[in-house]
C-alpha positions as CSV (number, residue, x, y, z in Angstrom):
1,M,128.4,102.0,92.9
2,S,125.6,100.0,94.2
3,I,122.4,101.4,94.0
4,R,119.1,99.9,93.3
5,L,115.2,100.9,93.4
6,R,112.8,98.6,94.9
7,P,109.0,99.2,96.1
8,L,107.8,101.4,98.4
9,E,106.8,99.3,101.9
10,R,105.2,100.2,104.5
11,E,107.9,99.8,106.8
12,D,109.7,102.8,104.6
13,L,107.3,105.1,105.7
14,H,109.1,106.8,108.8
15,F,112.1,107.1,106.6
16,V,109.3,109.2,103.8
17,H,108.0,110.9,106.7
18,Q,111.5,112.1,108.0
19,L,112.6,113.8,104.4
20,D,108.8,114.9,104.0
21,N,109.6,116.9,107.5
22,N,113.3,118.0,106.1
23,A,112.9,121.9,105.6
24,S,116.3,121.4,103.2
25,V,114.7,118.9,101.2
26,M,110.8,120.4,101.0
27,R,112.4,123.9,99.7
28,Y,111.5,122.6,96.1
29,W,108.8,120.2,96.7
30,F,105.3,121.9,95.7
31,E,103.5,120.3,98.7
32,E,102.9,121.7,102.4
33,P,105.9,120.2,104.6
34,Y,105.6,118.5,108.1
35,E,103.2,116.1,107.2
36,A,102.1,114.2,110.6
37,F,103.0,110.4,110.3
38,V,99.0,109.2,110.6
39,E,98.3,111.2,107.2
40,L,101.6,109.7,105.4
41,S,99.8,105.8,106.7
42,D,96.5,106.8,105.1
43,L,98.2,108.2,102.0
44,Y,100.1,105.0,101.6
45,D,96.8,103.0,102.5
46,K,95.0,104.9,100.2
47,H,97.2,104.7,97.3
48,I,98.9,101.0,97.7
49,H,96.8,99.8,94.7
50,D,96.5,102.9,92.5
51,Q,97.9,101.7,89.4
52,T,98.6,105.7,88.4
53,E,101.7,105.4,90.6
54,R,104.8,103.6,90.8
55,R,106.7,104.7,94.1
56,F,110.0,103.2,95.2
57,V,113.0,103.5,97.5
58,V,116.5,104.3,96.4
59,E,118.8,102.5,97.8
60,H,122.6,102.9,98.2
61,E,125.4,100.6,99.6
62,G,122.0,98.9,101.3
63,Q,120.9,102.5,102.9
64,K,117.7,104.3,102.5
65,A,119.1,107.1,99.9
66,G,116.1,108.3,98.5
67,L,112.6,107.9,96.7
68,V,111.8,108.4,93.1
69,E,108.0,108.5,91.6
70,L,106.1,107.9,88.5
71,V,102.9,109.3,89.6
72,E,99.8,110.5,87.0
73,I,100.5,107.7,84.8
74,N,98.1,107.4,82.2
75,H,97.9,104.2,79.9
76,V,95.8,105.8,77.2
77,H,98.6,108.7,76.6
78,R,101.1,106.6,77.7
79,R,103.1,109.6,80.1
80,A,103.7,110.0,83.4
81,E,105.2,112.5,86.2
82,F,108.7,111.9,87.2
83,Q,109.5,113.1,90.6
84,I,112.9,112.6,92.9
85,I,113.8,112.9,96.2
86,I,117.8,112.6,97.3
87,D,118.0,112.6,101.5
88,P,120.4,115.2,102.0
89,A,122.5,113.0,103.3
90,H,123.3,110.9,100.2
91,Q,123.6,114.3,97.7
92,G,126.3,114.8,95.5
93,K,127.2,111.2,94.9
94,G,125.4,111.0,91.8
95,L,123.4,109.2,92.8
96,A,119.7,111.0,91.8
97,T,121.2,110.2,88.0
98,Q,121.4,106.8,88.6
99,A,118.3,106.6,90.2
100,A,116.3,108.8,87.5
101,K,118.2,106.6,84.6
102,L,116.9,103.1,86.7
103,A,113.2,105.3,86.9
104,M,113.1,106.5,83.5
105,D,114.2,102.7,82.1
106,Y,111.4,101.2,84.3
107,G,109.0,104.2,82.9
108,F,110.2,103.6,79.0
109,S,111.2,99.5,78.8
110,V,108.6,98.0,81.9
111,L,105.4,100.5,81.4
112,N,106.0,101.2,77.8
113,L,105.4,105.2,78.4
114,Y,105.7,107.1,75.4
115,K,106.8,110.6,78.0
116,L,107.7,111.3,81.2
117,Y,107.4,114.8,82.6
118,L,108.4,117.0,85.8
119,I,107.8,120.0,87.4
120,V,110.8,121.6,88.9
121,D,111.4,125.6,90.6
122,Q,113.0,127.9,88.2
123,E,115.5,128.6,90.8
124,N,116.8,124.9,91.3
125,E,119.6,125.2,89.1
126,K,121.2,121.8,90.2
127,A,118.0,119.4,89.8
128,I,117.5,121.2,86.1
129,H,121.0,120.6,85.6
130,I,121.0,116.7,86.2
131,Y,117.7,116.7,84.3
132,S,119.4,118.1,81.5
133,K,121.7,115.9,81.7
134,L,119.6,113.1,81.5
135,G,117.9,113.9,78.1
136,F,114.8,116.5,79.6
137,E,113.8,119.0,77.3
138,I,112.2,122.2,78.6
139,E,108.6,122.6,77.7
140,G,107.7,125.6,78.8
141,V,107.7,127.9,81.8
142,L,104.4,128.0,84.2
143,K,103.8,131.0,85.9
144,H,103.2,131.5,89.5
145,E,102.1,127.5,89.6
146,F,103.0,127.4,93.5
147,F,102.6,129.4,96.5
148,I,105.9,129.1,99.0
149,N,106.6,130.3,101.9
150,G,104.7,133.5,101.0
151,E,105.8,133.7,97.5
152,Y,104.5,132.8,94.1
153,R,107.2,130.6,92.4
154,N,107.7,129.8,88.3
155,T,108.2,126.1,87.3
156,I,109.8,125.0,84.7
157,R,107.9,121.6,82.4
158,M,110.7,119.6,81.2
159,C,109.8,115.8,79.1
160,I,111.9,113.6,77.8
161,F,110.3,111.0,74.8
162,Q,110.9,106.9,74.6
163,H,112.5,107.5,71.7
164,Q,115.1,110.2,72.8
165,Y,115.7,108.1,75.9
166,L,116.3,105.1,74.2
167,E,118.8,106.3,72.0
168,R,120.9,108.0,74.6
169,H,120.3,105.7,77.1
170,K,120.2,102.0,75.6
171,A,123.0,99.9,73.9
172,P,121.9,98.6,70.2
173,G,119.4,95.9,71.0
174,G,118.7,97.3,73.9
175,M,115.0,95.6,75.7
176,V,112.9,97.7,74.2
177,K,112.1,99.4,71.0
178,P,110.1,102.5,70.7
179,T,106.7,101.0,70.2
180,A,104.5,104.5,68.6
181,Q,105.4,108.0,67.9
């Protein structure tokens, strides 16, 4: 299966806009849906040189299939928040797992992060299963963290550390070894 990550470009904003305005995608995404295209374009302009974010388009067999993001990158504490969206037309093909591995490899090997964490809706069992399979562990439950569709939602914070990732996903003699624990 051919999958790759590439940097988000201005030409991708229409694809992002479609994802942002898809109710099934935004069901578990803790942001206000139905954003105007001009807002998205303004955000892109504002964040294009932001060193605390890395946003990638997931491509599968030459088609845009989703987004993977490392945001809130903190180079002092060597951590970042991991986020992923797979287009519903491409779900169920294992793309989330593959794209996450590529993003995790980038975060731990290129950015030399110590920790990746994520926030997931407590009821999003599919995502929790995928994250657990990748090695993310539950750090805790955030009660009534987000107000979505008229109700407060509990979320789970999960994380994985660089050394755990390398032990689990890298072949001996791989590209990067943990630098500090």
